[in-house]
Every structure is written in C-alpha cells, then in structure tokens.
FIBA-774937 format. One record per residue (C-alpha): residue number from 0; residue in three letters; chain; y, x, z. Coordinates in steps of 0.001 Angstrom, whole numbers, plus 500000, padded with zeros to 6 digits. Each point is the difference from the previous one (the first is absolute). Example, Ala and Ser with C-alpha at 12.3 -4.5 7.8 and 13.67 -1.06 7.14 Angstrom:
<nodes>
+------+---------+--------+--------+--------+--------+
! seti ! drenmar ! gudren !     yy !     xx !     zz !
+------+---------+--------+--------+--------+--------+
!    0 !     Ala !      A ! 495500 ! 512300 ! 507800 !
!    1 !     Ser !      A ! 503440 ! 501370 ! 499340 !
+------+---------+--------+--------+--------+--------+
</nodes>
This chain:
<nodes>
+------+---------+--------+--------+--------+--------+
! seti ! drenmar ! gudren !     yy !     xx !     zz !
+------+---------+--------+--------+--------+--------+
!    0 !     Met !      A ! 348267 ! 233470 ! 040094 !
!    1 !     Ser !      A ! 496301 ! 501689 ! 500614 !
!    2 !     Lys !      A ! 497402 ! 499027 ! 497444 !
!    3 !     Asp !      A ! 498071 ! 499781 ! 503454 !
!    4 !     Leu !      A ! 502111 ! 496773 ! 501120 !
!    5 !     Ala !      A ! 499675 ! 497778 ! 496929 !
!    6 !     Leu !      A ! 496237 ! 500020 ! 500020 !
!    7 !     Phe !      A ! 497829 ! 496590 ! 499684 !
!    8 !     Ala !      A ! 497018 ! 499432 ! 501897 !
!    9 !     Glu !      A ! 497878 ! 500673 ! 496674 !
!   10 !     Glu !      A ! 501787 ! 503764 ! 499412 !
!   11 !     Arg !      A ! 499789 ! 501105 ! 503531 !
!   12 !     Pro !      A ! 496370 ! 500983 ! 499598 !
!   13 !     Arg !      A ! 500706 ! 501611 ! 497187 !
!   14 !     Arg !      A ! 503045 ! 502453 ! 501529 !
!   15 !     Ile !      A ! 497945 ! 500348 ! 503004 !
!   16 !     Leu !      A ! 497189 ! 501762 ! 497703 !
!   17 !     Glu !      A ! 502508 ! 501841 ! 498178 !
!   18 !     Ile !      A ! 501369 ! 501332 ! 503202 !
!   19 !     Leu !      A ! 496984 ! 501101 ! 502025 !
!   20 !     Ala !      A ! 498755 ! 501917 ! 496413 !
!   21 !     Lys !      A ! 502967 ! 502354 ! 500676 !
!   22 !     Glu !      A ! 500078 ! 499829 ! 503849 !
!   23 !     Gly !      A ! 496395 ! 499483 ! 501129 !
!   24 !     Arg !      A ! 500895 ! 498021 ! 503244 !
!   25 !     Leu !      A ! 502350 ! 497433 ! 500971 !
!   26 !     Asp !      A ! 501076 ! 498888 ! 503530 !
!   27 !     Val !      A ! 499723 ! 496174 ! 500056 !
!   28 !     His !      A ! 503663 ! 499617 ! 501902 !
!   29 !     Ala !      A ! 501593 ! 502192 ! 497515 !
!   30 !     Leu !      A ! 498239 ! 498174 ! 496970 !
!   31 !     Ala !      A ! 501151 ! 496565 ! 500878 !
!   32 !     Ala !      A ! 503673 ! 501582 ! 500618 !
!   33 !     Arg !      A ! 499553 ! 501946 ! 496598 !
!   34 !     Met !      A ! 498905 ! 496548 ! 498136 !
!   35 !     Lys !      A ! 502436 ! 497919 ! 502258 !
!   36 !     Val !      A ! 497727 ! 497498 ! 500848 !
!   37 !     Ser !      A ! 498647 ! 499158 ! 503796 !
!   38 !     Leu !      A ! 497078 ! 501417 ! 501765 !
!   39 !     Pro !      A ! 497369 ! 497006 ! 499554 !
!   40 !     Thr !      A ! 501119 ! 500123 ! 496317 !
!   41 !     Ile !      A ! 499228 ! 503379 ! 499429 !
!   42 !     Arg !      A ! 496734 ! 499941 ! 502157 !
!   43 !     Arg !      A ! 499056 ! 496879 ! 497659 !
!   44 !     Asp !      A ! 500648 ! 502501 ! 496926 !
!   45 !     Leu !      A ! 497617 ! 502517 ! 501568 !
!   46 !     Thr !      A ! 497393 ! 498001 ! 500863 !
!   47 !     Ala !      A ! 499953 ! 498298 ! 496570 !
!   48 !     Met !      A ! 499886 ! 503565 ! 498873 !
!   49 !     Glu !      A ! 497084 ! 501352 ! 502306 !
!   50 !     Ala !      A ! 497683 ! 496703 ! 498990 !
!   51 !     Asp !      A ! 500721 ! 501296 ! 496115 !
!   52 !     Gly !      A ! 498802 ! 503749 ! 501048 !
!   53 !     Arg !      A ! 503103 ! 501520 ! 498914 !
!   54 !     Ile !      A ! 501502 ! 501294 ! 503260 !
!   55 !     Val !      A ! 498942 ! 500736 ! 503224 !
!   56 !     Arg !      A ! 501320 ! 499078 ! 503292 !
!   57 !     Val !      A ! 500212 ! 502365 ! 502942 !
!   58 !     His !      A ! 501579 ! 499596 ! 503248 !
!   59 !     Gly !      A ! 503395 ! 499574 ! 499730 !
!   60 !     Gly !      A ! 499932 ! 500731 ! 496056 !
!   61 !     Val !      A ! 498468 ! 499450 ! 496374 !
!   62 !     Leu !      A ! 498514 ! 503100 ! 498285 !
!   63 !     His !      A ! 499300 ! 500698 ! 495651 !
!   64 !     Pro !      A ! 495832 ! 499475 ! 500199 !
!   65 !     Lys !      A ! 500249 ! 503363 ! 498745 !
!   66 !     Ser !      A ! 501299 ! 501553 ! 502239 !
!   67 !     Val !      A ! 497140 ! 498841 ! 502257 !
!   68 !     His !      A ! 497220 ! 502533 ! 500009 !
!   69 !     Gly !      A ! 499894 ! 500073 ! 495949 !
!   70 !     Glu !      A ! 498400 ! 496419 ! 500189 !
!   71 !     Ser !      A ! 501419 ! 497652 ! 497318 !
!   72 !     Pro !      A ! 499620 ! 496478 ! 500967 !
!   73 !     Leu !      A ! 497674 ! 497973 ! 498101 !
!   74 !     Thr !      A ! 502304 ! 498478 ! 497470 !
!   75 !     Leu !      A ! 501100 ! 503410 ! 498703 !
!   76 !     Lys !      A ! 496202 ! 500979 ! 499927 !
!   77 !     Arg !      A ! 498933 ! 497124 ! 497818 !
!   78 !     Gly !      A ! 501629 ! 501666 ! 496828 !
!   79 !     Glu !      A ! 498206 ! 503371 ! 500373 !
!   80 !     Asn !      A ! 496801 ! 501147 ! 498557 !
!   81 !     Val !      A ! 499241 ! 496663 ! 499037 !
!   82 !     Ala !      A ! 497298 ! 501203 ! 497312 !
!   83 !     Ala !      A ! 498593 ! 502858 ! 501856 !
!   84 !     Lys !      A ! 499616 ! 497083 ! 503300 !
!   85 !     Arg !      A ! 498359 ! 497366 ! 497626 !
!   86 !     Ala !      A ! 497706 ! 502438 ! 498628 !
!   87 !     Met !      A ! 499282 ! 501494 ! 503366 !
!   88 !     Ala !      A ! 499437 ! 496136 ! 501102 !
!   89 !     Ala !      A ! 497607 ! 499570 ! 497498 !
!   90 !     Ala !      A ! 497779 ! 502858 ! 501318 !
!   91 !     Ala !      A ! 500351 ! 499105 ! 503474 !
!   92 !     Ala !      A ! 499267 ! 495971 ! 499624 !
!   93 !     Ala !      A ! 496695 ! 501580 ! 497992 !
!   94 !     Leu !      A ! 498766 ! 501378 ! 503131 !
!   95 !     Val !      A ! 500138 ! 496830 ! 501905 !
!   96 !     Pro !      A ! 496425 ! 498451 ! 500044 !
!   97 !     Pro !      A ! 499142 ! 496233 ! 499141 !
!   98 !     Gly !      A ! 500169 ! 497738 ! 502352 !
!   99 !     Ala !      A ! 502275 ! 502210 ! 502468 !
!  100 !     Ser !      A ! 502908 ! 499777 ! 502179 !
!  101 !     Val !      A ! 502885 ! 501786 ! 500143 !
!  102 !     Phe !      A ! 502774 ! 501613 ! 501757 !
!  103 !     Met !      A ! 503254 ! 499931 ! 498324 !
!  104 !     Asp !      A ! 502522 ! 502174 ! 501251 !
!  105 !     Ser !      A ! 503609 ! 500067 ! 499454 !
!  106 !     Gly !      A ! 501572 ! 501675 ! 497166 !
!  107 !     Thr !      A ! 500512 ! 499956 ! 496249 !
!  108 !     Thr !      A ! 497022 ! 502033 ! 498733 !
!  109 !     Thr !      A ! 497860 ! 497562 ! 502531 !
!  110 !     Leu !      A ! 501625 ! 497378 ! 498051 !
!  111 !     Glu !      A ! 498808 ! 501033 ! 497315 !
!  112 !     Val !      A ! 496664 ! 499852 ! 500680 !
!  113 !     Ala !      A ! 500121 ! 496281 ! 501715 !
!  114 !     Arg !      A ! 501509 ! 498926 ! 496646 !
!  115 !     Ala !      A ! 496929 ! 501445 ! 498101 !
!  116 !     Leu !      A ! 497738 ! 498786 ! 502455 !
!  117 !     Phe !      A ! 501620 ! 496458 ! 499817 !
!  118 !     Pro !      A ! 497427 ! 498584 ! 496907 !
!  119 !     Arg !      A ! 497193 ! 500879 ! 502340 !
!  120 !     Arg !      A ! 499190 ! 496905 ! 501710 !
!  121 !     Asp !      A ! 497292 ! 501614 ! 501778 !
!  122 !     Val !      A ! 502034 ! 502377 ! 501950 !
!  123 !     Arg !      A ! 501700 ! 499284 ! 503165 !
!  124 !     Ile !      A ! 503493 ! 501333 ! 500379 !
!  125 !     Ile !      A ! 501580 ! 500471 ! 503842 !
!  126 !     Thr !      A ! 503373 ! 501659 ! 499864 !
!  127 !     Asn !      A ! 503314 ! 501108 ! 502106 !
!  128 !     Ser !      A ! 501904 ! 499840 ! 496990 !
!  129 !     Val !      A ! 502916 ! 497192 ! 499828 !
!  130 !     Pro !      A ! 500140 ! 500800 ! 496175 !
!  131 !     Leu !      A ! 496602 ! 499974 ! 499367 !
!  132 !     Leu !      A ! 500072 ! 496397 ! 501830 !
!  133 !     Ala !      A ! 502593 ! 498901 ! 497618 !
!  134 !     Glu !      A ! 498231 ! 501180 ! 497234 !
!  135 !     Ala !      A ! 496758 ! 498303 ! 500771 !
!  136 !     Leu !      A ! 502024 ! 496364 ! 500385 !
!  137 !     Ser !      A ! 501596 ! 500735 ! 496820 !
!  138 !     Ala !      A ! 496431 ! 500583 ! 498846 !
!  139 !     Gly !      A ! 497952 ! 497408 ! 501597 !
!  140 !     Val !      A ! 498140 ! 502217 ! 501604 !
!  141 !     Pro !      A ! 498161 ! 499600 ! 503527 !
!  142 !     Val !      A ! 501195 ! 502728 ! 502693 !
!  143 !     Leu !      A ! 499563 ! 500788 ! 503645 !
!  144 !     Cys !      A ! 502911 ! 501532 ! 501523 !
!  145 !     Thr !      A ! 500876 ! 501465 ! 503110 !
!  146 !     Gly !      A ! 502491 ! 499439 ! 502823 !
!  147 !     Gly !      A ! 502567 ! 502447 ! 500932 !
!  148 !     Glu !      A ! 503537 ! 501338 ! 499950 !
!  149 !     Leu !      A ! 501604 ! 500234 ! 496098 !
!  150 !     Arg !      A ! 501345 ! 503535 ! 499184 !
!  151 !     Ala !      A ! 502222 ! 499417 ! 497251 !
!  152 !     Leu !      A ! 500317 ! 502960 ! 498396 !
!  153 !     Ser !      A ! 496244 ! 500043 ! 498914 !
!  154 !     Gly !      A ! 499120 ! 496334 ! 500676 !
!  155 !     Ala !      A ! 497477 ! 500451 ! 502498 !
!  156 !     Leu !      A ! 498814 ! 497995 ! 503212 !
!  157 !     Val !      A ! 499512 ! 502620 ! 502682 !
!  158 !     Gly !      A ! 500232 ! 500405 ! 503598 !
!  159 !     Ala !      A ! 497278 ! 499271 ! 502782 !
!  160 !     Pro !      A ! 499615 ! 496204 ! 498833 !
!  161 !     Ala !      A ! 499148 ! 501146 ! 496362 !
!  162 !     Glu !      A ! 497493 ! 503096 ! 501337 !
!  163 !     Leu !      A ! 498424 ! 497615 ! 502490 !
!  164 !     Trp !      A ! 498948 ! 497379 ! 497109 !
!  165 !     Ile !      A ! 498972 ! 502968 ! 497806 !
!  166 !     Ser !      A ! 497804 ! 501330 ! 502875 !
!  167 !     Lys !      A ! 497776 ! 496947 ! 500094 !
!  168 !     Leu !      A ! 499124 ! 500312 ! 495999 !
!  169 !     Asn !      A ! 496957 ! 501887 ! 498529 !
!  170 !     Val !      A ! 500789 ! 500336 ! 495904 !
!  171 !     Gln !      A ! 497750 ! 501298 ! 497383 !
!  172 !     Val !      A ! 503387 ! 501998 ! 498611 !
!  173 !     Ser !      A ! 503051 ! 501263 ! 501932 !
!  174 !     Phe !      A ! 502814 ! 501101 ! 497430 !
!  175 !     Val !      A ! 502994 ! 501740 ! 501412 !
!  176 !     Gly !      A ! 503488 ! 501408 ! 498286 !
!  177 !     Ala !      A ! 501334 ! 503326 ! 501201 !
!  178 !     Ser !      A ! 503883 ! 501431 ! 500012 !
!  179 !     Gly !      A ! 498643 ! 503366 ! 499326 !
!  180 !     Leu !      A ! 497422 ! 502140 ! 500118 !
!  181 !     Asp !      A ! 498926 ! 503631 ! 500605 !
!  182 !     Ala !      A ! 496627 ! 502179 ! 500413 !
!  183 !     Arg !      A ! 500393 ! 498268 ! 503809 !
!  184 !     Gly !      A ! 499684 ! 496794 ! 499169 !
!  185 !     Ala !      A ! 501951 ! 496533 ! 499034 !
!  186 !     Trp !      A ! 504209 ! 499602 ! 501760 !
!  187 !     Thr !      A ! 501556 ! 497344 ! 500329 !
!  188 !     Thr !      A ! 503377 ! 499643 ! 501445 !
!  189 !     Glu !      A ! 500254 ! 497937 ! 503101 !
!  190 !     Thr !      A ! 497748 ! 499644 ! 503087 !
!  191 !     Met !      A ! 499020 ! 496232 ! 500082 !
!  192 !     Glu !      A ! 498914 ! 500298 ! 496099 !
!  193 !     Ala !      A ! 497792 ! 503132 ! 500771 !
!  194 !     Asp !      A ! 498282 ! 497699 ! 502786 !
!  195 !     Thr !      A ! 499774 ! 497085 ! 497839 !
!  196 !     Lys !      A ! 498197 ! 502183 ! 497124 !
!  197 !     Thr !      A ! 497574 ! 501890 ! 502471 !
!  198 !     Arg !      A ! 498729 ! 495938 ! 500922 !
!  199 !     Ile !      A ! 499923 ! 499549 ! 496500 !
!  200 !     Leu !      A ! 497703 ! 502721 ! 499079 !
!  201 !     Ala !      A ! 497430 ! 499633 ! 503572 !
!  202 !     Ala !      A ! 499452 ! 496500 ! 498292 !
!  203 !     Gly !      A ! 498624 ! 501075 ! 496749 !
!  204 !     Val !      A ! 496159 ! 500927 ! 499464 !
!  205 !     Thr !      A ! 501755 ! 501884 ! 497038 !
!  206 !     Arg !      A ! 503731 ! 501439 ! 499845 !
!  207 !     Ile !      A ! 501971 ! 500728 ! 496952 !
!  208 !     Leu !      A ! 503216 ! 501928 ! 500097 !
!  209 !     Val !      A ! 502082 ! 498685 ! 496892 !
!  210 !     Ala !      A ! 502987 ! 502395 ! 499384 !
!  211 !     Asp !      A ! 501384 ! 501821 ! 497130 !
!  212 !     Ala !      A ! 500302 ! 503860 ! 499325 !
!  213 !     Ser !      A ! 503990 ! 499622 ! 500521 !
!  214 !     Lys !      A ! 499124 ! 500085 ! 503499 !
!  215 !     Trp !      A ! 497758 ! 503158 ! 500582 !
!  216 !     Asp !      A ! 501465 ! 502541 ! 501899 !
!  217 !     Val !      A ! 502908 ! 497787 ! 501642 !
!  218 !     Pro !      A ! 499499 ! 499397 ! 503588 !
!  219 !     His !      A ! 501884 ! 497488 ! 502158 !
!  220 !     Thr !      A ! 499883 ! 499028 ! 503352 !
!  221 !     Val !      A ! 496833 ! 498774 ! 501162 !
!  222 !     Leu !      A ! 496376 ! 501304 ! 498639 !
!  223 !     Phe !      A ! 498094 ! 496749 ! 500613 !
!  224 !     Ala !      A ! 497052 ! 501122 ! 498477 !
!  225 !     Gly !      A ! 498105 ! 503572 ! 499297 !
!  226 !     Trp !      A ! 497997 ! 499967 ! 496632 !
!  227 !     Glu !      A ! 496684 ! 499679 ! 502311 !
!  228 !     Arg !      A ! 501110 ! 496194 ! 500368 !
!  229 !     Phe !      A ! 499677 ! 499041 ! 496356 !
!  230 !     His !      A ! 497397 ! 499721 ! 497478 !
!  231 !     His !      A ! 501884 ! 499973 ! 497234 !
!  232 !     Trp !      A ! 503568 ! 500882 ! 498720 !
!  233 !     Val !      A ! 501003 ! 498070 ! 496720 !
!  234 !     Cys !      A ! 502822 ! 502352 ! 498169 !
!  235 !     Asp !      A ! 501680 ! 500240 ! 496670 !
!  236 !     Lys !      A ! 499447 ! 503593 ! 499900 !
!  237 !     Ala !      A ! 497840 ! 502040 ! 502272 !
!  238 !     Pro !      A ! 501784 ! 503018 ! 502367 !
!  239 !     Pro !      A ! 499398 ! 503492 ! 498997 !
!  240 !     Ala !      A ! 495964 ! 500643 ! 499836 !
!  241 !     Glu !      A ! 499997 ! 502496 ! 503306 !
!  242 !     Glu !      A ! 501690 ! 497113 ! 501943 !
!  243 !     Cys !      A ! 497766 ! 497306 ! 498298 !
!  244 !     Lys !      A ! 496990 ! 501973 ! 501170 !
!  245 !     Lys !      A ! 501210 ! 499888 ! 503608 !
!  246 !     Ile !      A ! 500643 ! 496106 ! 499859 !
!  247 !     Glu !      A ! 496593 ! 499539 ! 498444 !
!  248 !     Val !      A ! 498577 ! 502241 ! 502565 !
!  249 !     Ala !      A ! 501239 ! 497846 ! 502942 !
!  250 !     Gly !      A ! 497848 ! 497070 ! 498239 !
!  251 !     Cys !      A ! 502614 ! 498399 ! 497686 !
!  252 !     Arg !      A ! 499951 ! 499567 ! 496544 !
!  253 !     Val !      A ! 502646 ! 500433 ! 497899 !
!  254 !     Thr !      A ! 499948 ! 497788 ! 496827 !
!  255 !     Ala !      A ! 503216 ! 500335 ! 497571 !
!  256 !     Gly !      A ! 500455 ! 496523 ! 498392 !
+------+---------+--------+--------+--------+--------+
</nodes>
C-alpha cells in the first residue's frame, strides 16, 4: 500500500508540502486522489494551509509559495534577517515625531517598526496588516485597522474596500515595505497589493520605505512607486554609491540602520 493511503489528517499538510517542494504545482483533483481523500476534505486542508501562508491557491490547483514570483509567505519571512530588521526598525521609528499618526503597511519589516513604536503611546497606529493587529492585541496597544480582502501570502488587507478606506486618511507618516527594489523604485508581486501601497503612500505627509539591501536589484511584477515618491529609505546597507546618489537626487534620503 502507498504511504499516501495511510495518511492521517495531521500528516497530510506535511506530505503536501513535501510534494510541492519537489513539483511546484499540484492539481486539486489529482492531489485528492493521491491522498485518497474526498475533494471537500482536501479543500479544507488547503484552506487551512493557505490561511497559514504555507501554500498559494490558484484556479484548480495549489502552488508552493516560492514559485509565486519568488515571494515567500509571511511565516517564512519572519525568520529572515531578524537582527537587521530590528536595527532598521529602530532607525525608522526614530523618524516618527511626537504625537504622530502613522500608517503601517503589511510585512515583516514594517511589523518590526510597529513593535518599536508600541511603547510610544503618543503615536496612533493605523494598519492593513492582520499580523500587526494580532501583535497589538497581545501587547494591549490600540490600533485602527482597514477593511479589505485578506491576502494570505502577506497578511495584508487589500482591494477596493481597503483602498477606499485609506483614501479618506491623512497621516503624518506612511511606512511601506517592498518585495524588490531597483534604480526605478519599489516593486511588489501583485496588482491589488500595489494599488493598496499606492494609497498608503498618498495618505502620508512623510513617506518612508523600509526594506533590506537583499531586495536591491531584484525587480518583481509591479512597480508601485518611483524613488521620488519616498522621503526616506531605511535599509540595513546602502546600495552602491552611484545608485545611492541617484536615489537621493530623486528626493529620497537613504538611511542605513
């Protein structure tokens, strides 16, 4: 008997991830047959796995997150470059004036900035990040949140409801993250998230990008902002001097945390 035949409910997600790591994409019907379970059962498994950011659902199938334009899920990103992100967060938080309202984009680096701001009860935090909401609830910090459609891969609330909500805001500081950067500006992997980031930037008097140097010269699918849209880029390591000068000529100050 195949090993797949004897899989219990708690074993199926692990086995699905093992297969995806090798094959990249699986058809839902074929996966149900492979696991010897019904379609409703495998769909429940996949729904739970998508909510955790371990897989990406597409029409009729499922993808390993790393096969989606090179974007990793939030659960994997949280363990990457932690020390650098915390140093960047401290530098970014220092740019927030007393009594400011700030909008915090979704992402692991912006989440670290929010954590750095939690002790400052004079600061009002607004966000479209579901993980940030969970952190704030645990810390007892009041946070205002948008509505919108949950994008499981990033934990962001996006789409028309989020954009309409954000369009009514005027905040002192907008913080955004990016999936990739190059000489043209900041990139993300998906159009709805790009549109939401554009709205977040428009809401801020001061606009701050927080992204580590590993994203430099790694453009993704959608360019959501040129360098002229940012006042600051807080990073762990500045790009080459020639590129850094071009960014600053565009009006964006580069700060290595």
